[in-house]
Structure formats: C-alpha cells, structure tokens
C-alpha positions in Angstrom: 31.3 -22.2 39.0 31.3 -23.6 35.6 28.1 -24.8 33.9 27.3 -26.9 30.8 24.4 -25.9 28.6 23.1 -28.1 25.7 22.3 -25.7 22.9 21.4 -27.9 20.0 20.6 -31.4 18.8 21.9 -33.0 15.7 19.4 -32.5 12.9 19.9 -35.9 11.3 17.1 -38.3 11.8 17.4 -41.2 14.1 18.1 -40.7 17.8 19.0 -37.7 19.9 22.7 -36.9 19.6 23.8 -33.7 21.3 26.0 -31.7 18.9 26.6 -28.3 20.5 27.5 -27.3 24.0 28.2 -24.1 25.9 30.7 -24.0 28.7 29.7 -21.2 31.0 31.4 -19.4 33.9 30.4 -16.3 35.9 32.4 -13.3 34.7 35.1 -15.6 33.2 36.0 -18.2 30.6 38.6 -20.0 32.7 36.5 -23.2 32.9 36.2 -23.2 29.1 40.0 -23.0 28.6 40.5 -25.8 31.1 37.8 -27.9 29.4 39.3 -27.4 26.0 42.6 -28.8 27.2 40.9 -31.8 28.8 38.8 -32.9 25.8 41.8 -33.0 23.3 42.4 -36.6 24.5 38.8 -37.7 24.4 37.9 -39.2 20.9 34.2 -39.2 21.6 34.2 -35.4 21.8 36.2 -34.5 18.8 33.1 -34.1 16.6 31.2 -32.0 19.1 31.2 -28.2 19.2 31.9 -26.2 22.4 31.3 -22.5 22.7 32.9 -20.3 25.4 30.1 -18.6 27.4 30.1 -15.9 30.0 27.3 -15.3 32.5 27.1 -11.7 33.8 24.8 -10.2 36.4 23.4 -6.8 35.6 22.7 -4.1 38.2 19.0 -3.9 37.4 16.0 -6.1 38.4 12.6 -6.2 36.8 10.9 -9.4 38.1 8.7 -9.7 41.1 11.5 -11.4 43.2 13.8 -8.3 42.6 16.5 -10.6 41.3 19.2 -9.0 39.2 19.0 -9.8 35.5 21.2 -12.6 34.2 22.9 -11.8 30.9 24.8 -14.5 28.9 27.4 -14.0 26.2 28.1 -16.8 23.7 31.3 -16.3 21.8 32.5 -17.6 18.4 35.1 -20.3 18.8 36.4 -20.6 15.3 39.9 -19.2 16.0 42.1 -19.7 19.0 43.0 -16.0 19.1 39.4 -15.2 20.0 40.2 -16.6 23.5 42.7 -13.8 24.0 40.2 -11.3 22.7 37.5 -12.5 25.1 39.9 -12.3 28.0 40.9 -8.8 26.9 37.3 -7.9 26.8 36.7 -9.1 30.4 39.9 -7.4 31.6 38.4 -4.1 30.4 34.8 -4.6 31.5 34.2 -2.4 34.6 32.2 -3.7 37.5 29.6 -1.5 39.1 31.3 -2.4 42.4 34.3 -0.3 43.5 37.5 -1.5 45.2 37.9 -0.6 48.9 40.0 2.4 47.9 37.4 3.6 45.5 39.2 2.6 42.4 37.5 1.0 39.4 37.2 -2.8 39.5 37.2 -5.0 36.4 36.1 -8.6 35.6 39.3 -10.2 36.7 39.6 -12.8 39.4 41.6 -10.4 41.6 39.2 -7.5 41.4 36.1 -9.7 41.8 37.6 -11.2 45.0 38.5 -7.8 46.2 34.8 -6.7 45.7 33.4 -9.6 47.8 33.3 -12.5 45.4 31.3 -13.6 42.3 28.0 -13.6 44.2 28.3 -9.9 45.0 29.4 -8.2 41.8 27.5 -6.9 38.8 27.9 -4.7 35.7 25.8 -2.1 34.1 24.2 -2.6 30.7 25.8 0.7 29.5 29.3 -0.5 30.5 28.8 -3.9 28.9 27.6 -2.3 25.7 30.5 0.1 25.5 33.2 -2.5 26.4 31.9 -4.9 23.7 32.1 -2.1 21.2 35.6 -1.1 22.3 36.9 -4.6 22.4 35.5 -6.0 19.1 34.8 -2.9 17.0 32.4 -3.5 14.1 33.0 -7.3 14.5 30.3 -9.1 16.5 31.7 -12.6 17.4 29.2 -12.9 20.2 25.5 -13.3 21.0 23.8 -11.5 23.9 21.3 -13.8 25.6 18.7 -13.0 28.3 16.8 -15.4 30.5 13.0 -15.7 29.8 12.0 -17.5 33.0 13.5 -18.6 36.3 16.2 -16.9 38.5 17.4 -13.7 37.0 14.8 -13.7 34.3 13.6 -10.7 32.3 9.9 -11.3 33.2 8.7 -7.9 34.4 6.6 -7.2 37.4 3.2 -6.5 35.8 2.3 -3.9 38.5 5.4 -1.7 37.9 5.4 0.3 34.7 9.0 1.4 35.1 10.2 -2.2 35.4 8.2 -3.1 32.2 10.1 -0.4 30.4 13.4 -1.6 31.7 12.5 -5.1 30.7 11.7 -3.9 27.2 15.1 -2.1 27.0 17.0 -5.2 28.0 14.8 -7.3 25.6 15.9 -5.0 22.8 19.5 -5.4 23.9 19.4 -9.2 23.6 19.7 -11.4 20.5 17.8 -14.4 21.9 16.6 -15.9 25.2 17.1 -19.0 27.3 13.7 -20.4 28.3 11.1 -23.1 27.6 8.3 -23.7 25.1 5.9 -21.6 27.1 8.0 -18.5 26.6 8.2 -18.9 22.8 5.0 -17.1 21.6 5.8 -14.1 23.8 9.2 -13.4 22.3 8.0 -14.1 18.7 5.3 -11.4 19.2 6.4 -8.1 17.6 3.8 -6.2 19.7 5.1 -7.3 23.1 6.6 -4.0 24.2 4.9 -1.8 26.7 5.1 1.1 24.2 2.9 -0.2 21.4 4.3 2.4 19.0 7.6 0.6 19.0 7.8 -2.7 17.2 9.8 -5.5 18.8 12.0 -7.9 16.8 10.9 -11.5 16.9 13.5 -13.5 18.9 14.2 -17.2 19.4 13.8 -19.0 22.7 16.2 -21.8 23.2 15.9 -24.5 25.9 19.1 -25.6 27.6 20.2 -28.1 30.3 21.6 -25.4 32.6 23.7 -28.1 34.3 25.5 -26.7 37.4 26.6 -30.1 38.7 27.3 -33.6 37.5 23.9 -34.6 38.9 22.3 -31.9 36.7 24.2 -33.3 33.7 23.0 -36.8 34.5 19.3 -35.7 34.9 19.0 -32.9 32.4 21.6 -32.9 29.7 19.8 -33.9 26.5 16.8 -35.2 28.4 13.2 -34.3 29.4 12.7 -33.6 33.0 10.1 -32.0 35.3 10.1 -28.9 37.6 7.6 -27.7 40.1 5.5 -24.6 39.6 4.4 -22.3 42.4 1.5 -24.6 43.1 3.6 -27.7 43.3 2.5 -29.1 40.0 4.9 -30.9 37.7 5.9 -29.0 34.5 7.7 -30.7 31.6 11.0 -29.1 30.5 13.6 -30.1 28.0 17.4 -29.9 28.6 18.1 -29.4 24.9 16.8 -27.7 21.7 16.7 -28.6 18.1 18.4 -26.0 15.9 18.2 -26.3 12.2 21.6 -25.0 11.2 25.2 -26.0 10.9 26.7 -26.6 14.3 28.8 -23.4 14.1 28.6 -19.9 15.4 27.4 -18.8 11.9 24.7 -21.5 12.2 23.5 -19.9 15.5 23.4 -16.5 13.7 20.9 -18.0 11.2 18.5 -18.6 14.1 18.2 -14.8 14.6 16.9 -14.4 11.0 14.3 -17.2 11.3 13.4 -17.5 15.0 10.2 -19.4 14.4 11.3 -22.0 11.8 14.9 -22.8 13.0 14.3 -23.6 16.7 12.2 -26.5 18.1 11.9 -27.4 21.8 10.5 -30.9 22.3 11.3 -34.6 21.9 11.7 -34.5 18.1 10.7 -31.9 15.4 7.6 -32.8 13.3 9.8 -32.8 10.1 12.1 -35.5 11.5 9.1 -37.5 12.6 7.8 -37.3 9.0 11.2 -38.4 7.7 11.4 -41.4 10.1 7.9 -42.5 9.1 8.6 -42.1 5.4 12.2 -43.1 5.0 11.7 -44.4 1.4 10.7 -40.8 0.4 13.7 -38.9 1.7 17.3 -39.1 0.3 20.2 -39.3 2.7 23.2 -38.8 0.4 24.5 -39.1 -3.2 28.0 -40.2 -4.2 29.8 -39.9 -7.5 33.1 -41.8 -7.8 35.5 -42.9 -10.6 35.0 -46.5 -11.6 37.9 -48.8 -10.5 38.8 -49.6 -14.1 38.4 -46.1 -15.4 41.0 -45.0 -17.9 40.1 -41.3 -17.7 42.9 -39.3 -15.9 40.8 -36.2 -15.5 39.4 -35.5 -12.0 35.8 -34.7 -12.3 34.0 -36.3 -9.4 35.1 -37.8 -6.1 32.2 -36.8 -3.8 29.8 -38.0 -1.3 27.2 -35.3 -0.7 24.8 -35.5 2.4 21.3 -34.4 1.6 19.3 -32.6 4.2 15.5 -33.4 4.4 14.8 -29.7 4.1 17.1 -29.0 1.2 15.3 -26.6 -1.2 18.0 -25.1 -3.4 21.5 -25.6 -4.7 23.3 -22.3 -5.1 26.6 -21.8 -7.1 28.1 -20.0 -10.0 27.8 -21.2 -13.6 29.7 -24.4 -14.3 30.1 -25.4 -10.6 28.1 -28.6 -10.8 24.5 -27.7 -10.0 23.1 -29.4 -13.1 25.5 -32.3 -12.6 24.0 -33.1 -9.2 20.4 -32.7 -10.2 20.7 -34.6 -13.5 22.4 -37.4 -11.6 19.5 -37.6 -9.1 17.1 -37.5 -12.0 19.0 -40.4 -13.7 19.0 -42.5 -10.5 15.3 -41.8 -9.9 14.1 -42.6 -13.5 12.9 -39.2 -14.4 10.7 -39.0 -17.5 12.4 -35.8 -18.6 15.8 -37.4 -19.2 15.7 -36.3 -22.8 16.2 -32.7 -21.6 19.2 -33.3 -19.3 21.7 -30.4 -19.3 24.8 -32.0 -18.0 24.2 -35.7 -18.8 23.4 -35.0 -22.5 25.2 -36.0 -25.7 26.2 -32.4 -26.2 28.0 -32.3 -22.9 29.3 -35.1 -20.6 27.9 -37.9 -22.8 29.4 -36.9 -26.1 29.6 -39.9 -28.3 33.3 -39.4 -29.3 34.4 -38.7 -25.7 31.8 -40.1 -23.3 33.3 -39.2 -20.0 30.2 -40.5 -18.2 31.2 -44.1 -18.7 34.1 -43.6 -16.3 31.9 -42.7 -13.3 29.6 -44.6 -10.9 27.0 -42.9 -8.8 25.0 -44.2 -5.8 21.9 -42.7 -4.2 21.2 -43.6 -0.6 17.7 -43.2 0.9 17.0 -42.7 4.6 15.7 -46.3 4.7 19.2 -47.5 3.8 18.2 -48.6 0.3 20.8 -47.7 -2.3 20.5 -47.2 -6.1 23.8 -47.6 -8.0 24.2 -46.6 -11.7 26.8 -45.7 -14.2 26.5 -42.1 -15.4 26.4 -43.4 -18.9 23.4 -45.7 -18.3 20.0 -44.8 -19.8 16.9 -44.3 -17.8 14.7 -47.4 -17.7 11.2 -46.0 -18.4 9.7 -49.3 -17.3 10.7 -48.4 -13.7 8.6 -46.1 -11.5 9.5 -42.5 -11.5 10.8 -41.7 -8.0 11.2 -37.9 -8.3 9.6 -35.2 -10.4 12.5 -33.4 -12.1 12.3 -30.4 -14.4 15.7 -30.0 -16.1 16.9 -26.5 -17.0 16.6 -27.2 -20.7 13.0 -28.3 -20.3 12.2 -25.3 -18.2 13.6 -22.9 -20.7 11.7 -24.7 -23.5 8.3 -24.6 -21.8 8.8 -21.0 -20.7 9.1 -19.9 -24.3 5.7 -21.4 -25.0 3.8 -19.4 -22.4 1.0 -17.3 -23.8 0.2 -19.6 -26.7 -3.5 -20.4 -27.4 -3.0 -24.1 -28.0 -1.9 -26.4 -25.2 1.8 -26.3 -24.7 4.4 -28.6 -23.1 4.2 -26.4 -20.1 0.5 -26.9 -19.8 0.9 -30.7 -20.2 3.7 -30.8 -17.6 1.7 -28.7 -15.2 -1.2 -31.1 -15.5 1.0 -34.1 -14.9 2.4 -32.5 -11.7 -1.1 -31.6 -10.5 -2.5 -35.1 -11.2 0.5 -36.7 -9.5 -0.6 -35.0 -6.2 -4.1 -36.5 -6.5 -4.4 -39.6 -4.4 -5.5 -42.9 -6.0 -9.0 -42.7 -4.6 -9.4 -39.1 -5.8 -8.5 -40.1 -9.3 -11.7 -42.1 -9.7 -10.1 -44.5 -12.1 -9.2 -41.8 -14.6 -5.8 -41.8 -16.4 -5.2 -38.0 -16.6 -6.1 -34.7 -15.2 -8.2 -33.8 -18.3 -10.2 -37.0 -18.0 -10.8 -36.4 -14.3 -11.9 -32.8 -14.9 -14.2 -33.8 -17.7 -15.8 -36.4 -15.5 -16.3 -34.2 -12.5 -17.5 -31.2 -14.5 -19.8 -32.9 -17.0 -23.0 -32.2 -15.0 -21.9 -28.7 -14.1 -21.3 -28.0 -17.8 -24.8 -29.3 -18.6 -26.2 -26.9 -16.0 -24.1 -24.1 -17.5 -25.6 -24.7 -20.9 -29.2 -24.7 -19.5 -28.4 -21.5 -17.6 -26.9 -20.0 -20.8 -30.1 -20.7 -22.7 -32.2 -19.1 -19.9 -29.9 -16.2 -19.8 -30.2 -15.8 -23.6 -34.0 -15.7 -23.4 -33.8 -13.1 -20.6 -31.4 -11.1 -22.6 -33.7 -11.1 -25.6 -36.5 -9.8 -23.4 -34.2 -7.1 -22.0 -33.1 -6.1 -25.5 -36.8 -5.8 -26.6 -37.6 -3.6 -23.6 -34.5 -1.5 -24.1 -35.5 -1.0 -27.8 -38.7 0.6 -26.6 -36.7 3.1 -24.6 -34.6 4.2 -27.6 -35.5 7.6 -29.2 -36.0 5.9 -32.6 -38.8 3.8 -31.1 -40.4 6.8 -29.5 -40.1 8.6 -32.9 -41.7 5.6 -34.6 -44.7 5.8 -32.3 -45.0 9.6 -32.8 -44.9 9.1 -36.6 -47.6 6.5 -36.3 -49.7 8.9 -34.2 -49.3 11.7 -36.8 -50.3 9.2 -39.5 -53.5 8.3 -37.7 -54.2 12.0 -37.1 -54.0 12.6 -40.8 -56.3 9.7 -41.4 -58.8 11.2 -38.9 -58.7 14.6 -40.6 -59.2 13.0 -44.0 -62.2 11.1 -42.6 -63.7 14.2 -41.2 -63.4 15.8 -44.7 -65.5 13.0 -46.1 -68.4 13.8 -43.8 -71.7 13.9 -45.9 -73.7 17.2 -46.2 -76.3 17.5 -43.5 -79.8 16.9 -44.8 -82.3 19.6 -43.7 -85.0 18.4 -41.3 -88.2 17.8 -43.3 -91.5 19.7 -42.6 -93.9 18.5 -40.0 -96.1 16.5 -42.4 -98.2 14.0 -40.2 -98.2 11.3 -42.7 -94.5 11.8 -43.3 -93.8 11.9 -39.6 -95.5 8.6 -39.1 -93.5 7.0 -41.9 -90.3 8.4 -40.4 -91.2 7.1 -36.9 -91.7 3.6 -38.3 -88.4 3.7 -40.1 -86.6 5.2 -37.0 -88.0 2.4 -34.9 -86.7 -0.2 -37.3 -83.3 1.6 -37.4 -83.1 1.6 -33.6 -84.0 -2.0 -33.4 -81.3 -2.8 -36.1 -78.8 -0.7 -34.1 -79.4 -2.7 -30.9 -79.1 -6.0 -32.8 -75.8 -4.6 -34.4 -74.5 -3.7 -31.0 -75.4 -7.1 -29.6 -73.6 -8.7 -32.5 -70.6 -6.5 -32.1 -70.5 -7.5 -28.4 -70.7 -11.1 -29.2 -68.0 -10.7 -31.9 -65.7 -9.0 -29.4 -66.3 -11.7 -26.8 -65.6 -14.4 -29.4 -62.5 -12.6 -30.6 -61.2 -12.3 -27.0 -61.9 -16.0 -26.4 -60.3 -16.9 -29.7 -57.2 -14.9 -28.6 -57.1 -16.7 -25.3 -57.5 -20.1 -27.0 -54.7 -19.3 -29.4 -52.4 -18.2 -26.5 -53.3 -21.4 -24.6 -52.6 -23.5 -27.7 -49.2 -21.7 -28.1 -48.3 -22.3 -24.4 -49.4 -25.9 -24.7 -47.2 -26.3 -27.7 -44.2 -24.9 -25.8 -44.9 -27.1 -22.8 -45.1 -30.2 -25.1 -41.7 -29.1 -26.6 -40.2 -28.7 -23.1 -41.5 -32.1 -22.1 -39.9 -33.6 -25.2 -36.6 -31.9 -24.4 -36.9 -33.1 -20.8 -37.6 -36.6 -22.0 -34.6 -36.4 -24.3 -32.4 -35.1 -21.4 -33.7 -37.9 -19.1 -33.0 -40.5 -21.8 -29.4 -39.1 -22.2 -28.9 -39.1 -18.4 -30.0 -42.7 -18.2 -27.6 -43.7 -21.0 -24.7 -41.8 -19.5 -25.3 -43.0 -16.0 -25.8 -46.6 -16.8 -22.0 -47.3 -16.6 -21.8 -45.4 -13.3 -24.5 -47.6 -11.8 -22.8 -50.7 -13.0 -19.4 -49.4 -11.7 -20.8 -48.7 -8.3 -22.6 -52.1 -8.3 -25.8 -50.4 -7.5 -28.9 -52.6 -6.7 -30.7 -50.7 -9.4 -31.4 -53.1 -12.2 -31.4 -52.7 -15.9 -35.2 -52.9 -15.8 -35.2 -50.0 -13.4 -33.1 -48.0 -15.7 -35.2 -49.0 -18.7 -38.4 -47.9 -16.8 -37.1 -44.3 -17.0 -35.8 -44.6 -20.5 
C-alpha cells in the first residue's frame, strides 16, 4: 500500500507551501513509478520534488510491543536510471522468509506473494547492508531512516539490556529518524548509547504526514493534528517539517551534517517569524539587467538573484562576480564606504573612458515588497540613510595593514562605528559617538581610579620604606652607627677623671663635707625633678606637634574634598537640568 510523507516545507517566508514529498511502498517502488507517470500532466505539481521511498520490515524487535523494526529508504531521484538501479537492488535483496521449496526469496512481488504477502515478510539488517553495498558500490544515493516513535519504532524496552544494545546497533545504522519534536533531544544527544564508552552521532528527527489514505492526506498532510497518548490525552503532532536546504537529495544530505540547525518541527521557524515581523530589514532578491537603450554589446549581467534570509557567504573563484554583487548591494543601500568599492570603482567597471556601469540597471527588492532601483553608474546619496553596513574588500585590506599602530587607525574608527550602531537610541544617552558615550559613562569611574591610584601610591611609598629597612645596606648602616657609638663610649670612658683619695676623718672637715653633701643631694633631687618635667614637656610638645601636623593634613583633605564637591556640582548641573530634576539652582548653590 502506497503512502505519502511530507518531508519538507518551503523555506521562503509567507505561508506554508509543501515542497518535498516521499512516495512510499512496502518492499517496492511501484507506486512511485505510477505516481510519476500521473503527475506529468498536473501543472500544479511540476515545481514539487518527489522522492522514491521504500519501507522495509526488519526481523528484529526492540520495543515493548515486540513490533518488528520499520526501516525506510529514501532514494535520490535526480536521474531516471536510478529507478532501474533501485528495482535491481530490490530484486537482489533476500527476504528472511523462504519459499515453500526452501529456496531463497527476494523483494519481488512474486516471491513476496509466495511467502504469504507483504504483512508477513521481513529482511535482516545484515542482508540489507550487504545488498545496498553490492548494488550501489561506493555510491550512496539513499538515506536509511528509522522510526523514533509509534508502530515499528526503535524505542527499546527499558527492562531488556539486549534490546537496548540491538536498538543502539540499528540507531548507528540509520542516517536519521522519523518522529516528532519530543524525540529530538534524545537523538541529538551523543551520549545516548547504552555503552557509554561509544559516542553516538547526533541525528536529525523529521516529522512527516505518514498518510496511508486520502483521509490521512486531508487531515495530516502539511497540517497540525492531534493523537491520543496511552492515557487518552491529546498530543500535538505536525504532518510536516521545515528543512533549511535546497529541495533536492543533496539538500537532505546537508541535514545530516547540521541536524540541530537545519530541521524545525512546528508551525513556523523562529527565523521566518523574525523575517515576517521585520520585512523591511531582510532582502528578497537583487536583479541586474541591461538598460533598454544600452548600446553596449557585451553581456555582463542578466540576473535576478534570490537572497535567503540566512545568507552568510558568497563563495566563488576570483573574477566570478562576488564583489560585483556586494558592491551593487552597497550602492543600493547607500553605504558610507562607497569610496572603497572594488568592482564599481573608476579603476574597474566605472572607468571614465569606458564606463560600462551606465549601461546597466539594478533593483533591490525587500521582503516587504519595497524596491530600490538604480543605475550602476549613479553615485551614493549620502543624505539618505545607510541601510546596510558594508566593508568592501579594498577597505578591509587597507584597515588590516594598520593593525598594531599606536595611534587610532581607520580600523579602530570603523570598529567603533559598528559597535555604536548596535547601541539602541535610549542606550546612546544623547551622545553622537562611541567615544563620547564611553567618556560619559566612565568619567566617575576614572575619578575613582585616580583616587585609588593616589592611595596606592601612598601605600607603595610605605612599603618601599619598610622594604628598605630589610635591605642589607640598611642593616649595615645601623651596625656602623652602633660601632660609632661604641667608639664614643670608649673615648668617654678614657676621659674619666682621676679618683680623689678619701680625706682623713677630721671632725670639722667631716661636718663641712656633710653640709656640702646635703646641698648636693638636694640639688640632685631638684635636677631630677627638672629633668622629669622637661621630659614630660618634651613628650607633650611632640604630641602637640603631631596633632598640629594631623590637623594640617585634615584641613588639606577637607580643602581637597570641598574642591571635589565643587567640581562635582559644576559637572552635574547639566545632568540635573537634563533630567528635569526638582533640585533647584539654589539647592545646587547650597553645596557649592
């Protein structure tokens, strides 16, 4: 029984237009051949792409319902002879079933009927793999697809390790899976295998309509529909997928390289929503044609080039028109770098003596439908807004040669322009350039940096003074000073007067000595008291001098603070006025 599966949506914005279909049969492509003959007379289907698909049933089961695994093959349809190759492959694909006489049966209508019909036959993974290799050699005009959920799916019974391993083997065999959005994360996970030492390959999950009947086509083909889960709850499903690629077999192959970015299951991809909401920001196409009255006989341009919203690069050999396209877009969008055009320069296509540009007209069409026509010879009107940021090759080469210079270069200035262009109007704070914005937003931070620098300088001076005391030279200096004092002490000891012998015990003399001794003792006590008072006075004097010094520093700091406050008031006055603060001039002057 034939089935129709919707593989991909058109990637152009505006509506859901199915672009790619798969015509599927069990163990055969007979329905595809019949369908191809039928659609030749249907004009509405001439721009659609139809792939021949074969659904096979393998002889293994891994899910809880013990259903045999379903395996799909999508074949390239670029050449008619591929049909013969596909039929030849099926004619040589052995079934696991045997004929009644024990002979090998193959995927032909006669043998399948002899083995009990399409519902009873199956093939082995090993036979499928070998026959594909024998039939197509090193070519691979097919994709192997498993089923992620539903009947015949590859979802392993979680309680059976052997089935988990079989499931992983079949997973590795497949290129992608049919399923829904809920299966996506599992098959993108490279650590999904039971054996964690083996890394899996991230694989895309594609939603399809899986239309078995005309009613299925009516309710599912290219539509959102609901299915019941085991509890009877409605689950949303989509009968289509968005694939970001050309609607060809090679386009499908691209999905294998970028399974996360090139497949989307849902109403409409976020990127297309963004385009639809911002149609004036995305280009649809560019055309370059000869003017009707052009006298030039040379054929340079006769092109209309569609532009994809995700276009990121134009690749081609030298002289193949890359700069011609980008310069033309820059011309149409009023780039400020028109003086550095490579192709549309006076040294190239706009030579004064042979200005070929005057013979051509170009038109840029936006997704909004707005068009911008211009002659290739026309100058850029710098009074008009710049619609794109364009860096011509000549300008890029020029600024790259300036890298590493101390002074600000063209590269620095251009980079600042690009950065500032991405700052929204509110974030620009009324400033005209990135430098002004940076100066405004960093002024207070720079003031704080200066204060911290001064504090750091003072701390560094203290550290240096302490480190100097740890130097050997300083220690030697102290030692030399100690030696000097020792010498002074020794010299002082040498000047000690000769001891006077104690006088004889003359009573009169003794009384005189006692009187003098008493006077000396009294004088000594008075001297000691005076020295104590002098010491206390000196200490108090030192404390007062230190306090005077601290007071002087504090007065200086207060003066500096007053000066900073005064500067702050003057610098902030315009900000208060700009913000329409209720603070009055008198309030500001009160702090001035």
